[in-house]
VMD Tcl script that draws the C-alpha trace (Angstrom):
set ca {
  {170.89 79.16 99.87}
  {172.25 82.47 101.23}
  {175.96 83.13 101.61}
  {177.35 82.59 105.09}
  {180.28 84.94 105.70}
  {181.93 86.87 108.51}
  {179.38 89.63 107.92}
  {176.70 87.30 109.24}
  {178.38 87.11 112.66}
  {177.02 89.76 115.05}
  {178.05 90.85 118.54}
  {175.22 92.60 120.33}
  {175.58 95.09 123.14}
  {174.30 93.68 126.44}
  {171.14 95.79 126.52}
  {170.35 95.07 122.86}
  {170.62 91.34 123.49}
  {168.41 91.56 126.57}
  {165.76 93.49 124.68}
  {165.96 91.19 121.66}
  {165.56 88.02 123.78}
  {163.72 89.19 126.94}
  {162.08 85.82 127.46}
  {165.47 84.27 128.21}
  {165.71 86.45 131.31}
  {162.17 87.09 132.54}
  {160.23 84.18 131.05}
  {156.88 85.23 129.61}
  {156.38 88.95 129.05}
  {152.61 89.22 129.51}
  {150.55 92.21 130.56}
  {150.51 91.68 134.31}
  {147.40 89.47 134.35}
  {149.48 86.44 135.45}
  {151.70 86.22 138.52}
  {154.45 84.80 136.26}
  {154.47 87.82 133.93}
  {157.71 89.72 133.38}
  {156.85 92.90 135.29}
  {156.66 90.88 138.52}
  {159.95 89.18 137.72}
  {161.56 92.63 137.43}
  {160.17 93.60 140.83}
  {161.35 90.32 142.32}
  {164.87 90.70 140.93}
  {165.27 94.04 142.69}
  {163.74 92.87 145.98}
  {165.89 89.72 145.94}
  {169.01 91.89 146.20}
  {167.54 93.67 149.21}
  {166.62 90.32 150.79}
  {170.21 89.17 150.37}
  {171.32 92.20 152.39}
  {168.83 91.32 155.14}
  {170.16 87.74 155.20}
  {173.64 89.20 155.66}
  {172.33 90.82 158.85}
  {171.99 94.34 157.45}
  {168.72 96.26 157.01}
  {165.47 95.05 158.59}
  {163.18 97.19 156.43}
  {162.48 97.33 152.69}
  {160.28 100.12 151.36}
  {158.40 99.61 148.08}
  {156.29 102.10 146.17}
  {154.27 101.30 143.04}
  {152.40 104.21 141.49}
  {151.43 104.81 137.86}
  {153.62 101.81 136.84}
  {156.68 103.44 138.42}
  {158.35 101.14 140.96}
  {160.77 102.16 143.70}
  {162.55 99.77 146.09}
  {164.63 101.14 148.97}
  {166.59 98.95 151.36}
  {168.83 99.78 154.29}
  {171.65 97.39 153.52}
  {175.31 98.21 152.98}
  {174.78 99.95 149.65}
  {176.64 99.10 146.44}
  {180.33 100.14 146.54}
  {180.08 103.59 144.97}
  {182.74 103.10 142.32}
  {180.95 99.96 141.09}
  {177.38 101.30 141.16}
  {177.05 101.74 137.39}
  {178.86 98.48 136.61}
  {176.54 96.45 138.86}
  {173.45 97.50 136.90}
  {174.87 97.72 133.39}
  {177.66 95.16 132.91}
  {176.64 91.55 132.45}
  {178.05 88.97 134.82}
  {179.08 91.68 137.28}
  {178.10 91.45 140.94}
  {179.14 90.53 144.46}
  {177.61 87.05 144.57}
  {180.21 85.09 142.66}
  {182.05 84.87 145.96}
  {180.10 82.18 147.78}
  {181.76 83.13 151.07}
  {179.89 86.46 151.02}
  {176.52 85.17 149.78}
  {176.36 81.54 150.89}
  {172.65 81.10 150.23}
  {171.70 83.76 147.70}
  {169.19 83.18 144.91}
  {170.77 85.27 142.16}
  {174.29 84.07 141.46}
  {174.81 85.00 137.82}
  {175.03 88.79 137.88}
  {172.12 89.26 135.46}
  {169.04 90.32 137.47}
  {169.26 94.11 137.76}
  {170.75 94.35 134.27}
  {167.56 92.78 132.91}
  {165.49 95.27 134.90}
  {167.60 98.11 133.50}
  {167.43 96.97 129.87}
  {163.69 96.27 129.96}
  {162.73 99.58 131.59}
  {162.04 102.85 129.80}
  {163.42 104.59 132.89}
  {165.85 103.15 135.42}
  {167.60 104.88 138.28}
  {170.09 103.49 140.78}
  {171.22 105.28 143.92}
  {173.72 103.85 146.36}
  {174.20 105.39 149.80}
  {177.28 104.33 151.66}
  {179.06 105.82 154.67}
  {177.93 109.42 154.20}
  {178.28 109.49 150.42}
  {175.89 108.74 147.56}
  {176.20 107.84 143.89}
  {173.31 108.11 141.39}
  {172.92 107.16 137.74}
  {169.97 107.11 135.33}
  {169.32 104.92 132.29}
  {166.78 104.48 129.53}
  {166.40 100.97 128.07}
  {169.84 100.09 129.39}
  {171.63 103.15 128.00}
  {173.24 105.52 130.51}
  {171.61 108.96 130.30}
  {172.86 110.67 133.47}
  {175.99 109.95 135.50}
  {175.90 112.07 138.65}
  {179.05 112.70 140.69}
  {179.50 111.32 144.19}
  {178.15 113.73 146.78}
  {177.86 113.90 150.54}
  {174.61 112.81 152.23}
  {173.10 112.31 155.67}
  {170.81 109.46 154.53}
  {171.10 105.96 155.97}
  {173.11 103.38 154.03}
  {171.30 101.36 151.42}
  {170.28 101.14 147.78}
  {167.34 102.73 145.96}
  {166.24 101.30 142.62}
  {163.52 103.08 140.62}
  {162.22 101.77 137.31}
  {159.32 101.93 134.85}
  {158.87 98.69 132.84}
  {158.98 99.45 129.12}
  {155.51 99.68 127.54}
  {156.94 99.25 124.04}
  {154.87 96.69 122.13}
  {157.91 94.44 121.67}
  {158.47 94.29 125.45}
  {155.54 94.56 127.92}
  {153.06 96.64 125.92}
  {150.00 97.83 127.82}
  {150.54 96.32 131.27}
  {149.05 96.65 134.75}
  {150.41 95.76 138.19}
  {147.72 93.71 139.95}
  {147.84 94.42 143.67}
  {146.82 90.82 144.52}
  {149.95 89.40 142.86}
  {152.23 91.98 144.47}
  {150.71 91.36 147.90}
  {151.14 87.60 147.59}
  {154.79 88.06 146.59}
  {155.47 90.35 149.54}
  {153.74 88.08 152.03}
  {155.92 85.19 150.85}
  {159.03 87.33 151.43}
  {157.77 88.12 154.95}
  {156.97 84.46 155.78}
  {160.44 83.36 154.67}
  {162.35 86.14 156.40}
  {161.11 86.36 159.98}
  {161.75 89.79 161.45}
  {161.86 91.60 158.10}
  {159.40 94.43 157.46}
  {158.32 95.10 153.90}
  {156.30 98.28 153.51}
  {154.50 98.71 150.18}
  {152.40 101.81 149.53}
  {151.97 102.18 153.28}
  {150.97 98.56 154.03}
  {153.31 96.51 156.25}
  {154.11 92.85 155.61}
  {155.67 91.13 158.61}
  {155.78 87.59 160.04}
  {156.83 86.24 163.43}
  {156.24 82.53 162.83}
  {157.39 81.94 159.26}
  {155.69 79.15 157.33}
  {153.20 78.59 160.14}
  {151.83 82.07 159.41}
  {151.76 81.27 155.67}
  {149.65 78.17 156.25}
  {147.27 79.89 158.65}
  {146.69 82.64 156.10}
  {146.08 80.23 153.20}
  {144.15 77.36 154.81}
  {140.66 78.19 156.01}
  {139.71 74.73 157.32}
  {142.64 72.57 158.45}
  {141.63 69.05 159.44}
  {143.92 69.32 162.48}
  {146.30 71.95 163.94}
  {149.11 72.77 161.52}
  {152.28 70.76 162.12}
  {155.36 73.02 162.18}
  {158.75 71.29 161.93}
  {162.21 72.87 161.74}
  {165.75 71.48 161.69}
  {169.01 72.85 160.33}
  {168.27 74.43 156.92}
  {164.73 73.05 156.56}
  {161.35 74.37 157.66}
  {158.06 72.54 157.04}
  {154.45 73.43 157.84}
  {151.94 70.71 157.07}
  {148.24 69.78 157.43}
  {145.27 68.30 155.59}
  {142.40 70.39 154.27}
  {138.87 69.47 155.32}
  {137.83 70.08 151.71}
  {139.95 69.93 148.60}
  {141.27 67.75 145.83}
  {144.85 66.68 145.19}
  {147.85 67.92 147.13}
  {149.09 71.49 147.32}
  {152.59 72.80 148.01}
  {154.23 76.12 148.67}
  {157.94 75.45 148.16}
  {160.86 77.82 148.52}
  {164.62 77.74 148.02}
  {166.69 80.46 149.67}
  {163.55 82.58 149.83}
  {162.66 82.05 146.16}
  {159.10 80.82 145.54}
  {159.53 77.80 143.27}
  {156.05 77.78 141.78}
  {156.93 74.89 139.46}
  {158.49 72.77 142.19}
  {161.66 70.83 141.49}
  {163.88 68.37 143.28}
  {162.96 69.59 146.79}
  {159.20 69.33 146.19}
  {159.57 65.86 144.66}
  {161.56 64.77 147.72}
  {158.90 66.11 150.09}
  {156.10 64.27 148.27}
  {158.15 61.07 148.37}
  {158.89 61.56 152.07}
  {155.20 61.97 152.97}
  {154.36 58.70 151.21}
  {157.24 56.84 152.86}
  {156.38 58.16 156.32}
  {152.69 57.25 156.01}
  {153.36 53.75 154.74}
  {155.85 53.03 157.50}
  {153.68 54.50 160.24}
  {150.43 52.81 159.17}
  {152.27 49.67 158.04}
  {150.27 49.49 154.83}
  {151.17 50.12 151.17}
  {148.55 52.78 150.48}
  {148.46 54.34 147.01}
  {150.52 57.59 146.90}
  {147.52 59.47 145.43}
  {145.41 58.58 148.48}
  {148.19 59.34 150.95}
  {148.68 62.83 149.53}
  {144.99 63.60 148.95}
  {144.00 66.96 150.53}
  {147.50 67.58 151.87}
  {148.72 71.17 152.02}
  {152.36 71.80 152.90}
  {154.85 74.64 152.86}
  {158.56 73.78 152.59}
  {161.60 76.03 152.74}
  {165.21 74.92 152.40}
  {168.50 76.81 152.25}
  {171.22 75.45 149.98}
  {174.46 76.77 148.52}
  {174.64 77.94 144.91}
  {171.21 76.66 143.82}
  {170.71 75.80 140.18}
  {167.32 76.60 138.68}
  {165.70 75.63 135.41}
  {165.48 78.97 133.63}
  {166.41 82.52 134.62}
  {163.04 83.07 136.34}
  {164.01 80.50 139.01}
  {160.61 78.85 139.38}
  {161.89 75.26 139.37}
  {164.84 73.88 141.33}
  {167.22 71.70 139.37}
  {169.97 71.19 141.97}
  {170.54 67.67 143.24}
  {172.96 68.43 146.11}
  {172.83 70.69 149.15}
  {176.09 72.25 147.99}
  {178.26 71.68 144.90}
  {181.71 70.16 144.91}
  {184.69 72.52 145.02}
  {187.82 70.65 143.86}
  {189.98 73.75 144.41}
  {189.21 73.66 148.13}
  {189.04 69.86 148.27}
  {185.34 69.97 149.19}
  {183.11 67.13 148.03}
  {179.51 67.73 146.98}
  {177.02 67.83 149.84}
  {174.33 65.23 150.49}
  {171.60 64.97 147.91}
  {168.57 67.19 148.46}
  {166.38 64.10 148.24}
  {168.25 62.31 151.03}
  {168.44 65.45 153.18}
  {164.71 66.19 153.00}
  {163.55 62.59 153.31}
  {165.74 62.00 156.35}
  {164.55 65.07 158.27}
  {160.88 64.93 157.25}
  {160.43 61.19 157.85}
  {162.18 61.35 161.22}
  {160.44 64.45 162.57}
  {157.02 63.61 161.17}
  {157.13 60.04 162.46}
  {157.99 61.36 165.94}
  {155.11 63.83 165.73}
  {152.56 61.16 164.71}
  {153.61 58.89 167.59}
  {153.18 61.81 169.99}
  {149.84 62.85 168.44}
  {147.95 59.65 167.50}
  {144.72 61.68 167.07}
  {146.36 63.46 164.09}
  {147.51 60.12 162.65}
  {143.95 58.82 162.91}
  {142.62 61.79 160.93}
  {145.26 61.26 158.24}
  {144.40 57.57 157.93}
  {140.71 58.40 157.66}
  {141.47 60.86 154.85}
  {143.43 58.13 153.06}
  {140.55 55.66 153.31}
  {138.01 58.25 152.11}
  {140.20 59.08 149.12}
  {140.68 55.41 148.31}
  {136.91 54.74 148.35}
  {136.09 57.83 146.28}
  {138.79 57.04 143.72}
  {137.43 53.52 143.26}
  {133.87 54.82 142.82}
  {134.97 57.29 140.14}
  {137.11 54.66 138.42}
  {134.07 52.39 138.26}
  {132.04 55.24 136.78}
  {134.66 55.86 134.10}
  {134.98 52.17 133.35}
  {131.40 52.05 132.07}
  {132.24 54.28 129.14}
  {135.98 53.86 128.90}
  {136.17 53.05 125.17}
  {134.08 55.93 123.88}
  {135.05 58.58 126.41}
  {138.20 59.88 124.78}
  {136.69 60.00 121.31}
  {133.64 61.82 122.66}
  {135.85 64.45 124.28}
  {138.07 64.97 121.25}
  {135.40 64.81 118.57}
  {132.39 66.42 120.27}
  {133.64 68.78 122.95}
  {137.33 69.53 122.55}
  {139.22 71.06 119.64}
  {142.70 70.41 120.94}
  {145.84 72.38 120.13}
  {148.63 70.95 117.98}
  {151.10 70.84 120.86}
  {149.07 68.04 122.47}
  {148.40 66.27 119.20}
  {152.01 66.00 118.05}
  {154.74 63.70 119.31}
  {157.19 66.56 119.86}
  {155.37 67.63 123.03}
  {157.08 65.06 125.22}
  {156.02 66.10 128.71}
  {153.00 67.89 130.11}
  {155.16 69.16 132.97}
  {157.92 70.61 130.80}
  {158.64 74.14 132.02}
  {159.10 75.92 128.73}
  {157.59 78.78 126.78}
  {155.38 76.50 124.68}
  {153.73 74.94 127.75}
  {153.19 78.37 129.30}
  {151.38 79.49 126.16}
  {148.90 76.58 126.09}
  {145.36 77.89 126.55}
  {141.93 76.27 126.75}
  {138.90 78.46 125.98}
  {135.69 77.22 127.62}
  {132.83 78.53 125.48}
  {129.04 78.32 125.45}
  {127.32 77.01 122.34}
  {128.49 75.98 118.88}
  {128.48 79.45 117.30}
  {130.90 80.98 119.83}
  {133.15 77.93 119.86}
  {133.11 77.89 116.06}
  {134.27 81.51 115.83}
  {137.07 80.97 118.33}
  {138.11 77.69 116.72}
  {138.46 79.31 113.29}
  {140.39 82.34 114.58}
  {142.60 80.76 117.27}
  {146.29 79.94 117.10}
  {145.83 76.20 116.66}
  {149.42 75.55 117.78}
  {148.78 76.48 121.42}
  {145.06 77.34 121.80}
  {142.32 74.74 122.32}
  {138.54 75.16 122.58}
  {136.06 73.27 124.78}
  {132.39 73.75 123.90}
  {129.73 73.57 126.61}
  {126.21 72.41 125.84}
  {123.75 74.45 127.84}
  {124.32 75.50 131.43}
  {126.77 73.43 133.52}
  {125.61 71.34 136.46}
  {125.46 73.25 139.76}
  {128.07 71.36 141.77}
  {127.68 73.34 144.98}
  {127.35 71.00 147.96}
  {127.65 67.90 145.78}
  {130.20 65.12 146.19}
  {132.78 64.50 143.51}
  {131.33 61.19 142.31}
  {127.86 62.76 141.98}
  {129.24 65.78 140.10}
  {131.11 63.67 137.56}
  {128.01 61.78 136.61}
  {127.29 65.00 134.74}
  {128.66 64.56 131.23}
  {129.70 68.19 130.65}
  {131.81 68.53 133.80}
  {133.16 64.99 133.44}
  {134.41 65.76 129.94}
  {135.81 69.12 131.04}
  {137.71 67.55 133.90}
  {139.10 64.91 131.53}
  {140.04 67.52 128.93}
  {142.06 69.35 131.60}
  {143.45 66.05 132.98}
  {143.06 67.20 136.59}
  {141.26 64.21 138.07}
  {144.12 63.56 140.53}
  {145.20 67.19 140.99}
  {147.25 69.61 138.91}
  {150.30 67.45 138.18}
  {149.06 66.61 134.69}
  {147.29 69.88 133.91}
  {147.29 70.04 130.10}
  {146.82 73.81 129.70}
  {148.60 76.57 131.56}
  {145.76 79.02 130.96}
  {142.08 78.13 131.31}
  {139.88 80.93 129.97}
  {136.14 81.16 130.56}
  {134.68 82.80 127.45}
  {130.96 83.50 127.89}
  {128.56 86.17 126.64}
  {128.18 89.39 128.63}
  {124.48 88.75 129.29}
  {122.49 87.17 132.12}
  {122.87 83.60 130.80}
  {126.58 84.11 130.18}
  {127.12 85.43 133.69}
  {125.24 82.46 135.14}
  {127.36 79.98 133.20}
  {130.48 81.80 134.40}
  {129.26 81.54 138.01}
  {128.52 77.81 137.67}
  {132.00 77.14 136.25}
  {133.63 79.19 139.01}
  {131.64 77.17 141.55}
  {132.92 73.93 140.03}
  {136.57 75.02 140.12}
  {136.32 76.57 143.59}
  {134.58 73.50 144.99}
  {136.88 70.81 143.61}
  {140.01 72.50 142.21}
  {140.72 75.71 144.17}
  {144.45 75.18 143.53}
  {143.79 75.82 139.84}
  {142.78 79.34 140.81}
  {145.33 79.86 143.57}
  {148.14 78.99 141.19}
  {146.92 81.55 138.64}
  {145.60 79.31 135.86}
  {142.01 80.59 135.56}
  {140.93 83.71 133.63}
  {137.85 85.47 132.30}
  {138.08 86.55 128.66}
  {137.30 90.18 128.00}
  {135.59 90.58 124.63}
  {134.60 93.89 123.11}
  {131.05 95.11 123.64}
  {131.16 97.60 120.77}
  {132.62 98.01 117.29}
  {133.12 101.66 116.37}
  {134.11 102.48 112.79}
  {134.09 105.06 110.05}
  {135.29 104.82 106.45}
  {138.99 104.82 107.45}
  {139.32 102.76 110.62}
  {137.67 100.27 112.96}
  {138.10 100.29 116.74}
  {136.78 97.86 119.36}
  {135.65 99.06 122.78}
  {135.21 97.14 126.01}
  {132.99 99.60 127.91}
  {130.43 102.33 127.31}
  {132.95 104.95 128.42}
  {135.56 103.69 125.95}
  {132.89 103.61 123.22}
  {131.89 107.23 123.85}
  {135.48 108.49 123.91}
  {136.40 106.59 120.73}
  {133.28 107.69 118.84}
  {133.90 111.29 119.85}
  {137.41 111.27 118.41}
  {136.51 109.71 115.04}
  {135.84 112.16 112.19}
  {132.87 111.84 109.86}
  {129.96 109.45 110.12}
  {130.49 106.83 112.84}
  {128.79 103.42 112.92}
  {128.44 101.74 116.32}
  {127.60 98.04 116.65}
  {126.77 96.38 119.96}
  {127.86 92.72 120.12}
  {125.17 90.80 121.99}
  {127.12 87.54 122.08}
  {130.41 85.95 121.13}
  {128.72 84.12 118.28}
  {128.02 87.46 116.57}
  {131.74 88.23 116.26}
  {133.15 86.89 113.01}
  {136.32 84.76 113.04}
  {138.21 87.51 111.18}
  {137.38 89.90 113.98}
  {137.82 87.38 116.79}
  {141.47 86.79 115.95}
  {142.14 90.37 117.08}
  {140.90 89.56 120.59}
  {142.59 86.23 121.32}
  {146.04 86.99 119.88}
  {148.85 89.05 121.34}
  {146.39 91.78 122.41}
  {144.16 89.37 124.34}
  {142.58 90.90 127.44}
  {142.23 88.54 130.38}
  {140.94 89.16 133.88}
  {142.69 86.76 136.28}
  {140.48 84.98 138.80}
  {142.22 85.67 142.11}
  {141.51 84.34 145.59}
  {142.69 87.00 148.01}
  {141.89 84.93 151.10}
  {140.90 81.27 151.02}
  {138.96 81.70 154.26}
  {136.25 83.39 152.19}
  {135.73 80.54 149.69}
  {133.24 78.45 151.66}
  {131.33 81.48 152.90}
  {131.25 82.97 149.40}
  {129.96 79.75 147.79}
  {127.34 79.34 150.50}
  {126.20 82.93 150.01}
  {125.89 82.88 146.22}
  {125.12 79.21 145.54}
  {123.51 77.95 148.75}
  {119.96 78.22 150.02}
  {118.05 81.34 149.06}
  {118.41 83.47 152.21}
  {116.86 86.83 152.94}
  {120.34 88.36 152.93}
  {120.91 87.21 149.35}
  {117.48 88.36 148.25}
  {118.21 91.84 149.59}
  {121.57 91.85 147.81}
  {119.92 90.95 144.48}
  {117.23 93.62 144.90}
  {119.80 96.29 145.81}
  {122.02 95.40 142.83}
  {119.37 94.46 140.31}
  {120.17 95.08 136.65}
  {117.93 93.76 133.91}
  {119.19 92.05 130.77}
  {118.27 95.24 128.94}
  {120.66 97.14 131.21}
  {123.44 94.68 130.40}
  {122.99 95.00 126.64}
  {122.63 98.77 126.27}
}
mol new
graphics top color blue
foreach p $ca { graphics top sphere $p radius 0.5 }
foreach p [lrange $ca 0 end-1] q [lrange $ca 1 end] { graphics top cylinder $p $q radius 0.2 }
display resetview
């Protein structure tokens, strides 16, 4: 046992603490391949401050530039008080939002956000412009490097923050800003702040109709015209999808996208069930009532409390907290507030539009019948199903096999790290299984090519053993509520057969579980095509160009090996590719309106248009393996 003395007690400078425990402030670090990765949290923290200025009635434009990993955000708000400019970006728990009178419905209330951006950036610059004067300071990894004096200026009031996320291996490493994730973030800001213009790299994001615009952009085939309800501090847009599985929600609190839901989303789901049961006067199952629903909800509350610094899940129970000093009791519960407004307004709408109510009831009945058919199918092999999955197809991770993992929905770092690799064949799955981190990484082995589910009904598709077991391994039969793995990674060979398997799996997920993709859970594993080595070192390359550059730089005799399949990569080598340096390509849907057309084009009947496309883009298997 080591001695425990006063020398063991340490007090860290603010920036040292932030850099030592970055996950406490930005969640997962990542490399930019997930919308939840830290570089996007840094961008969001800066934009949130500008949004708060807009909500105070100052500054209708925010300008954003992202180039070569350097980010600049310029607003036209009031500007930081010049004498406090440095303090606001470099002293913890310093800011203007502790006074709830000034920022009644702000997201960031703890005075941490821009400090985290500062500490986790290799370069950080703040400039405040206020009433004809400007103050500028520069930092590196949270340490002040330049303190410029206050000077006169003719620029408009506002704040300019410029930063480069740190590419140090202990922070973000080799990262990339994916334009799809940035665009989605900016559109959400526009939908939630009607009248605000966000201009990023020359593209304008602007919304006139709020959540109605969000739904129209994200739903390609609504079963009926989108219902748009507003009252007090609540806005709701709501419809059913013609196609789709489970229910889907876009929920926001004070403009913050709560991707992991929380008390407001739970209240909305409960309200939809209550309203349907009362209107139809029948105790339908909640799963059937919510089947194919898509809804966007925004509420504004005072001093929101979130689970975690990244603010992706609302934990508040009241619309505003109690303030004994001012003799103010806590506000109504969020559950009561949402259920009261939604049930009342939606019930009125259904009575005024019985044709919409009829469509909803038909969707409920269809879901009920399909669920019973699938339940009957599963019942035939209920006893052996789980053992078959675990023993034959799935090598699960320890998190799911131990009692300490109490909840599949727990929003913590361990859940975010859970990954399922979907592989082809025993050799590839064997290599990954032996080299994986068994604590958080699981492997599902496919046998042959998956069933082509395009145009098939769900009950017909799940008669196929492979896809039935895969769906059960993911636990997504009734939607994503019980999703067992945060990251689903398709790991197939880079040959014709591997590409076909990848396409069939994408078809399955797009057809029945598009939300899995839209919420950023699905990835393609990049594996090296070449091993380049000499007597002193070994390098792995992911393209012909990278191979040529690497081979050209290595002295002496160079040996180049082309990997024809994942099964050829030994477990000792594989662990280099699925560890902290894993390369993943996120599967991103830029516009849902293209899903049906895309599936029909690639997986539907063999049209002349598709034949011409194949001929024009033909590459032989020999081309793919050069």
